[in-house]
Structure formats: C-alpha cells, structure tokens
C-alpha positions as CSV (number, residue, x, y, z in Angstrom):
1,X,15.6,-5.9,-13.5
2,X,16.1,-2.0,-14.1
3,X,15.9,0.4,-11.3
4,X,15.6,4.1,-11.5
5,X,17.0,5.5,-8.4
6,X,16.0,9.2,-7.9
7,X,18.3,11.1,-5.5
8,X,21.1,13.2,-4.8
9,X,24.1,11.2,-5.9
10,X,26.4,12.8,-3.8
11,X,24.4,11.3,-0.8
12,X,26.2,8.6,0.9
13,X,22.7,6.8,1.1
14,X,22.1,7.0,-2.5
15,X,25.6,6.2,-3.3
16,X,25.3,2.9,-1.1
17,X,21.8,1.9,-2.7
18,X,23.1,2.3,-6.1
19,X,26.5,0.5,-5.5
20,X,24.6,-2.3,-3.6
21,X,21.9,-2.9,-6.0
22,X,24.3,-2.7,-9.0
23,X,26.7,-5.0,-7.2
24,X,23.9,-7.6,-7.1
25,X,23.6,-7.6,-10.8
26,X,20.7,-5.0,-11.2
27,X,20.8,-2.5,-13.9
28,X,20.6,0.8,-12.1
29,X,20.3,4.4,-13.3
30,X,20.4,7.2,-10.8
31,X,18.8,10.6,-11.7
32,X,20.4,13.3,-10.1
33,X,21.1,17.0,-10.0
34,X,24.7,16.3,-8.7
35,X,26.6,13.8,-11.1
36,X,29.0,12.1,-8.5
37,X,29.9,8.6,-10.1
38,X,28.7,5.3,-8.5
39,X,30.5,2.0,-9.8
40,X,28.0,-0.2,-11.8
41,X,25.6,2.7,-11.9
42,X,24.3,4.7,-14.8
43,X,24.0,8.7,-14.1
44,X,21.2,10.7,-15.6
45,X,21.2,14.4,-15.1
46,X,18.2,16.1,-13.5
47,X,18.4,18.7,-16.0
48,X,15.5,21.3,-14.3
49,X,16.5,24.6,-12.7
50,X,16.3,24.8,-8.8
51,X,13.0,25.4,-7.6
52,X,11.7,29.1,-7.8
53,X,9.0,29.9,-5.5
54,X,8.0,32.9,-7.8
55,X,7.3,30.5,-10.7
56,X,6.0,27.1,-9.2
57,X,3.7,26.2,-12.1
58,X,6.3,26.6,-14.7
59,X,9.0,24.6,-12.5
60,X,6.6,21.7,-12.0
61,X,5.9,21.5,-15.7
62,X,9.3,21.3,-16.4
63,X,10.1,18.7,-13.7
64,X,7.2,16.7,-14.9
65,X,8.5,16.7,-18.7
66,X,11.9,15.6,-17.7
67,X,10.6,12.8,-15.7
68,X,8.5,11.7,-18.4
69,X,11.4,11.8,-21.0
70,X,13.6,9.9,-18.3
71,X,10.7,7.5,-17.8
72,X,10.5,6.7,-21.8
73,X,14.5,6.5,-22.1
74,X,15.2,4.4,-19.2
75,X,11.8,2.1,-19.0
76,X,12.5,1.0,-15.4
77,X,10.8,-1.9,-13.8
78,X,10.9,-0.1,-10.4
79,X,11.6,3.5,-9.5
80,X,13.0,4.2,-6.0
81,X,12.6,7.8,-4.8
82,X,15.2,8.5,-2.2
83,X,14.0,11.6,-0.7
84,X,10.1,12.8,-0.2
85,X,10.3,16.6,-0.1
86,X,8.0,19.2,-1.2
87,X,9.1,19.6,-4.6
88,X,10.4,16.1,-5.6
89,X,7.8,14.2,-7.9
90,X,4.3,13.1,-8.2
91,X,3.2,9.4,-8.1
92,X,1.2,9.5,-11.3
93,X,4.2,10.4,-13.2
94,X,5.3,7.0,-13.1
95,X,2.3,5.3,-14.6
96,X,1.9,1.6,-13.3
97,X,5.4,1.4,-12.7
98,X,5.9,0.4,-8.9
99,X,7.3,3.1,-6.8
100,X,9.5,2.7,-3.5
101,X,9.9,5.8,-1.4
102,X,12.5,6.2,1.4
103,X,11.6,9.1,3.8
104,X,14.2,10.6,6.2
105,X,14.2,12.7,9.2
106,X,12.4,16.2,8.1
107,X,10.5,14.3,5.5
108,X,8.4,12.9,8.2
109,X,9.3,14.7,11.3
110,X,8.0,18.3,12.1
111,X,10.3,20.2,13.8
112,X,9.3,22.5,16.4
113,X,10.4,26.2,16.0
114,X,11.0,26.2,19.8
115,X,14.3,24.7,21.2
116,X,13.8,21.6,23.0
117,X,15.3,22.9,26.0
118,X,12.6,25.3,26.2
119,X,9.8,23.0,25.5
120,X,7.4,21.7,28.4
121,X,7.0,18.2,26.8
122,X,10.4,17.0,28.0
123,X,10.7,13.4,29.4
C-alpha cells in the first residue's frame, strides 16, 4: 500500500507517523516544504511559495497544480493530511483516493483573545 503523508517533515509527529508506517512495510511518501529525512520514507518537496495574502488566487492555483502533479507521480492508495490549516488542501484535489485528516490544537480549538486569568468562565 502506498501512502502520501502531507505535513511538515520537521515535525516529530509527521516523522513518527512516516517511520512507523514505513516500518510496517508500507510505501510512504512525505510531501513537505521542509526536507527532513525519515528512514524508509521518500521525501517530496512542496515547491509552492509561502502563502501570500495579497495574491490568494495565484497561490491556490499553484498549490492545486503542485498537488495534482504529486498525485499523478505518487498514485497513492491513501492520503494522510497531518494538519488542517486554512491554507492547506481541498478534498476534491484527491479524487476518489481516501483521505485521512489529523487535527491538532489550533486546527479545531478557537483561542480566546482574552487571557484565561481574566475570563469569567473559569471552573
């Protein structure tokens, strides 16, 4: 089985996922801007410039084109998205390929602009 893991290869979490899956004999490719080697996994550079709020449409088009190229090259059986941020991917970019998404902290928890010590909702 071939897995495309999308995330920061410098993250200990991505590193552990990739190493563990590869250690089980799975074919793992890690798509990441940072190129930090993981034993048993193939690194693919995410060759899109950083997000630029003054040119969002151009960035989205380049990001989607890059993902299309990677999907054609890798032809994964499963895509594992390791971060659900505002500027990551669109589910339809993966066609019928199953998509697994991990969410972490700020991905799903709204942060209050007010420090906890000043809020009235303390337990």
